[in-house]
Every structure is written in structure tokens, then in C-alpha cells.
C-alpha positions as CSV (number, residue, x, y, z in Angstrom):
1,V,-4.2,30.2,16.0
2,P,-1.1,31.7,17.3
3,V,2.3,30.2,16.3
4,G,3.5,27.6,19.0
5,V,0.2,27.0,20.7
6,P,-0.8,23.3,20.4
7,T,-4.1,22.3,18.8
8,G,-4.4,18.9,19.7
9,P,-2.2,15.8,19.8
10,S,0.8,15.8,17.3
11,E,1.0,13.1,14.4
12,E,4.0,11.6,16.4
13,E,1.5,11.3,19.3
14,I,-1.3,9.5,17.4
15,R,1.2,7.3,15.1
16,P,1.0,3.9,15.9
17,V,4.3,2.4,17.1
18,V,5.2,-1.1,16.2
19,F,7.8,-2.9,18.4
20,A,9.4,-5.8,16.5
21,L,12.2,-8.3,16.6
22,A,14.3,-8.2,13.3
23,G,13.2,-11.3,11.2
24,S,10.2,-12.2,13.3
25,P,7.5,-13.7,10.8
26,F,4.6,-12.0,12.7
27,C,6.3,-8.8,12.7
28,I,6.9,-9.0,9.0
29,K,3.2,-9.8,8.7
30,V,2.1,-6.7,10.3
31,M,4.6,-4.7,8.6
32,A,3.6,-5.6,5.1
33,A,0.0,-5.3,5.9
34,F,0.5,-1.9,7.2
35,D,2.7,-0.8,4.1
36,H,0.0,-2.3,1.8
37,K,-2.8,0.1,3.4
38,R,-0.5,2.9,3.7
39,I,-0.7,3.0,7.5
40,P,1.7,5.7,8.8
41,Y,3.5,4.2,11.9
42,R,6.8,4.2,13.6
43,L,8.8,0.9,13.6
44,E,10.8,0.5,16.9
45,V,13.3,-2.7,16.4
46,L,14.1,-4.1,19.8
47,T,16.7,-6.7,20.9
48,P,15.9,-9.6,23.0
49,V,16.9,-7.7,25.9
50,E,15.1,-4.4,25.3
51,V,11.9,-6.5,24.6
52,K,11.9,-7.4,28.3
53,K,12.8,-3.8,29.5
54,K,9.8,-2.2,27.0
55,L,7.2,-4.5,27.2
56,A,5.2,-6.4,29.9
57,P,6.2,-9.8,30.7
58,S,3.1,-11.4,29.0
59,Q,3.7,-9.7,25.6
60,A,5.5,-11.0,22.7
61,V,6.3,-9.1,19.5
62,P,4.5,-7.6,17.4
63,V,3.2,-5.1,19.9
64,M,1.4,-1.9,18.7
65,R,1.2,1.0,21.1
66,W,-1.3,3.4,19.9
67,A,-3.1,6.0,22.2
68,G,-1.5,4.6,25.1
69,V,-2.9,1.1,24.5
70,D,-0.7,-2.1,23.8
71,I,-2.0,-4.6,21.4
72,S,-0.1,-7.6,20.9
73,N,-0.7,-10.5,18.7
74,S,-0.6,-9.8,15.0
75,S,-4.1,-11.3,14.2
76,E,-5.3,-8.7,16.9
77,I,-3.5,-5.9,15.6
78,L,-5.1,-6.3,12.2
79,R,-8.5,-6.8,13.6
80,V,-8.1,-3.6,15.4
81,M,-7.0,-1.7,12.1
82,D,-9.7,-3.3,9.9
83,R,-12.2,-0.6,11.6
84,F,-10.1,2.2,10.1
85,V,-8.8,0.9,6.7
86,S,-10.5,1.6,3.7
87,G,-11.1,-0.9,0.8
88,Q,-11.1,-4.6,1.7
89,P,-10.2,-5.3,5.2
90,F,-7.7,-7.7,6.4
91,Y,-10.2,-10.4,7.3
92,P,-12.7,-10.2,4.4
93,S,-14.2,-13.7,4.9
94,P,-14.4,-16.8,7.3
95,R,-12.0,-18.3,4.7
96,V,-9.3,-15.9,5.3
97,V,-9.9,-16.3,9.2
98,D,-9.5,-20.0,8.9
99,M,-6.4,-19.7,6.8
100,D,-4.6,-17.0,9.2
101,S,-5.4,-19.4,12.4
102,Y,-3.9,-22.4,10.2
103,L,-0.8,-20.5,9.6
104,S,-0.3,-18.9,12.8
105,N,-1.0,-22.2,14.8
106,T,0.1,-25.1,12.6
107,F,2.1,-24.0,9.5
108,N,4.2,-22.0,12.2
109,L,5.3,-25.0,13.9
110,F,7.5,-26.0,10.8
111,V,8.9,-22.3,11.3
112,L,9.8,-23.3,14.7
113,Y,11.3,-26.8,14.1
114,F,13.6,-25.7,11.3
115,N,14.9,-22.7,13.2
116,W,15.3,-24.2,16.4
117,I,15.3,-27.9,16.4
118,D,16.4,-29.0,13.0
119,E,20.5,-28.9,13.7
120,E,21.1,-27.8,10.0
121,G,18.7,-25.0,10.2
122,Y,19.5,-23.9,13.7
123,A,23.2,-23.6,12.7
124,R,22.4,-21.8,9.4
125,A,19.4,-19.4,10.6
126,T,19.5,-19.0,14.4
127,H,22.6,-19.9,16.4
128,T,24.3,-16.7,15.4
129,Q,21.6,-14.7,15.9
130,V,20.9,-16.0,19.5
131,T,24.5,-15.9,20.5
132,E,25.0,-12.4,19.8
133,A,21.9,-11.3,21.8
134,I,23.5,-12.8,24.8
135,P,25.0,-10.2,27.3
136,S,28.9,-10.5,27.1
137,V,29.2,-11.3,30.8
138,L,26.9,-14.5,30.4
139,K,29.1,-15.5,27.3
140,W,32.0,-15.2,29.6
141,A,30.9,-17.1,32.6
142,V,28.7,-19.9,30.6
143,P,29.1,-21.7,27.5
144,S,26.7,-20.4,24.8
145,R,25.2,-23.9,24.0
146,L,24.2,-24.0,27.7
147,L,22.6,-20.8,27.4
148,T,20.5,-21.7,24.3
149,H,19.6,-25.4,25.5
150,H,16.9,-23.9,27.8
151,T,15.3,-22.0,24.7
152,R,15.6,-24.9,22.3
153,S,14.1,-27.3,25.0
154,R,11.0,-25.1,25.4
155,V,10.6,-24.9,21.6
156,W,10.8,-28.8,21.4
157,A,8.4,-29.0,24.4
158,Y,5.8,-26.7,22.9
159,L,6.2,-28.7,19.4
160,T,5.5,-32.1,20.8
161,R,2.7,-30.8,22.9
162,S,0.8,-29.4,19.9
163,P,-1.7,-31.6,18.2
164,A,0.4,-31.6,14.9
165,G,3.5,-32.6,17.1
166,T,3.9,-36.4,15.8
167,V,5.2,-35.0,12.5
168,F,8.2,-33.8,14.1
169,R,9.4,-37.3,15.4
170,T,12.3,-37.4,13.0
171,R,13.9,-35.1,10.6
172,E,12.7,-36.8,7.4
173,E,9.2,-36.7,8.8
174,A,9.4,-33.0,9.3
175,I,10.7,-32.6,5.7
176,A,8.1,-34.3,4.3
177,G,5.3,-32.6,6.5
178,L,6.8,-29.4,5.4
179,S,6.5,-30.2,1.7
180,A,2.8,-31.6,2.1
181,A,1.9,-28.3,3.9
182,L,3.3,-26.0,1.1
183,R,1.5,-28.3,-1.5
184,S,-1.7,-27.9,0.4
185,L,-1.5,-24.1,0.5
186,E,-0.3,-24.0,-3.4
187,D,-3.8,-25.7,-3.9
188,N,-5.6,-22.4,-2.8
189,L,-3.9,-20.8,-5.9
190,V,-5.9,-22.3,-8.4
191,T,-4.6,-21.0,-11.3
192,P,-1.3,-19.1,-12.0
193,D,-3.2,-15.8,-12.6
194,Q,-4.9,-16.0,-9.2
195,A,-3.1,-13.4,-7.2
196,F,-3.9,-13.9,-3.5
197,L,-4.5,-17.2,-1.5
198,C,-8.0,-16.8,-0.7
199,A,-9.1,-15.4,-4.3
200,T,-9.5,-11.9,-3.1
201,P,-8.8,-8.7,-4.9
202,E,-6.3,-7.4,-2.3
203,P,-4.0,-9.6,-0.3
204,S,-5.5,-10.7,3.1
205,A,-4.3,-11.2,6.4
206,A,-3.5,-14.9,5.4
207,D,-1.2,-13.5,2.5
208,F,0.8,-11.5,4.8
209,A,1.1,-14.2,7.2
210,L,2.4,-16.9,5.0
211,Y,4.8,-14.0,3.5
212,G,6.4,-13.5,6.9
213,M,7.0,-17.5,7.7
214,L,8.4,-18.0,4.3
215,Q,10.8,-15.0,5.0
216,R,12.2,-17.2,7.6
217,L,12.1,-20.6,5.9
218,V,13.5,-19.7,2.5
219,E,14.6,-16.0,2.1
220,P,17.0,-13.9,4.0
221,C,14.3,-11.6,5.7
222,G,14.9,-8.5,3.5
223,D,17.7,-6.3,5.2
224,T,18.4,-8.4,7.9
225,R,20.2,-11.0,5.8
226,I,19.3,-13.5,8.3
227,P,19.8,-16.7,6.5
228,P,16.8,-18.7,5.7
229,C,16.5,-22.0,7.6
230,R,15.1,-24.3,5.2
231,P,16.1,-22.5,1.7
232,T,15.2,-25.5,-0.5
233,A,11.7,-25.7,1.0
234,L,9.5,-24.5,-2.1
235,V,12.0,-26.5,-4.4
236,D,11.6,-29.7,-2.5
237,A,7.9,-29.2,-2.4
238,R,7.5,-28.5,-6.3
239,V,5.2,-25.7,-5.8
240,P,5.7,-23.2,-8.8
241,R,2.3,-21.4,-8.3
242,L,3.5,-20.8,-4.4
243,A,6.9,-19.4,-5.7
244,A,5.7,-17.2,-8.1
245,W,3.2,-15.9,-5.5
246,L,6.3,-15.3,-3.1
247,E,8.0,-13.4,-5.8
248,R,5.0,-11.0,-6.3
249,M,4.7,-10.4,-2.5
250,R,8.4,-9.9,-2.2
251,A,8.5,-7.3,-4.9
252,A,5.4,-5.6,-3.5
253,Y,6.3,-5.5,0.1
254,P,10.2,-5.5,0.9
255,V,11.2,-6.1,4.1
256,S,12.9,-3.5,5.9
257,F,13.8,-3.7,9.7
258,L,17.0,-1.7,9.4
259,V,15.9,1.6,7.6
260,R,13.1,3.1,9.8
261,N,10.7,5.6,9.0
262,V,10.7,4.9,5.4
263,R,8.0,4.7,2.6
264,N,4.6,4.2,4.3
265,R,6.0,4.6,7.7
266,R,6.9,8.3,7.4
């Protein structure tokens, strides 16, 4: 073939692009899963303003753009990739499907509560991040607490409408509910030697989902250094096997939003 004559789509054209917000638990889920399977992809970290410009109004990160098609929702992204990965799929059993659904729809409520509603967690983990994303012209015209009030009110309405919303009636109930949920998750790790939540040979979608959420609850989200909203959660719940599991996941899948196209993203 003569030099310079294209023979097909370039690697850049066929490589998936993952649009993400720094610190998003669901984005961390997809990133860690892709890194585990060594799926080449390009990570594009957006600001909240850029999300509105680059993605459709109905889309929420993460969004995977591949061959001209946008796929949103972390679980749907992993289900699509299950058709192409080798070895264990991300969803190898109904148990993994059920746990991934529980984490996404129920356990995530605790992540939302302690990031947005709990005053201590909001001040530590979310307030600065949110106010920095507000355009300067709005900061000048409107107090930041009024600009963030709408979002916090929407989160509160979502929490209270959910079937598990009664656990958020008081802060004490929310803390107790989170501890109970963490102990229940640790029960899946029957022995200290069990490597993954659903006793699979490799980490599954459930492992990656919980890993992303614990990054926001108890860890600084890798290189973003976003402070955790409930850093004592694992200690409070007394879950040593779950804490050891988190250490293993962190060592295997370090979170990197700020350094692009590294490791398996090349």
C-alpha cells in the first residue's frame, strides 16, 4: 500500500472515548473495569459546564462514545463491552447483576447523602468543588449558597422519594444505615482470603461499582485529591475484610483523572 493512503479507520477513530467528571463514582467504576481488561480508551474529563455543551441533556457521565454511538450509564457500558472482552465477563452471574443493581440504586444513596446533604460531608467534599465550577459572572451576581441550594434540594427530593429514603430522616439514622450497609457488604467476603465480592475469579462489575463509591466516601479519589465525605465510615462499621478488599483494589486500579492516556489508555 502506498505511503499515506489510508487502509481503514485509525486507532484513534475506533478507540472508545469515555467522558467523565473528576471524582464520579460511576466514572471510576468504568475506568477501573477498562483498566482491568486492558481495554484501550481515551479519557476526556469534563467540567460540569462542558458536560452540558458536549453531551445530550438526557445524558449523565460516564458516557462512552464509540464508532459514532453514545452509550450512557456505567452498567450499560460494561454490558456492551462484555461482548468483546476475553476471560470472565463483567456480569458473569445473576448474583453480580443483583449486587451491581443494589449498589447503583440503593447504596449510592448514602454517597449522595454524605456528599450533598450532610453538612459536615458537604463542607469537606463537595462545597469547594461545586463553587469552583460556577461561572465567575454568576458568583459575582448571586451568593454561592443560593446557587448550590437548588442542586442540594433536588438531591434531597430524590433521596426522600426513594424506597430507602426513610433512613435519611436524621443524620444519626443515616450514619447507622451506612454502617449496616457496609457490614452487609462485608458479609459477601466470607473469608479473609476471598478476593472479590461475589467469589468470582476476577473482579466483576459489583467490585468496580463499590470501589468507585468508596472512593468518594472514604478515599481522596486518586489524583483528584477530592476529600472523602465520610472518611471514618469503614472504621465506624468495623469491617476489616472490606477494608482489606479496598486496599487490594486501590493497589490494582489506582484512580487517575488528571493524567490522561496513561497505562492501558494508550
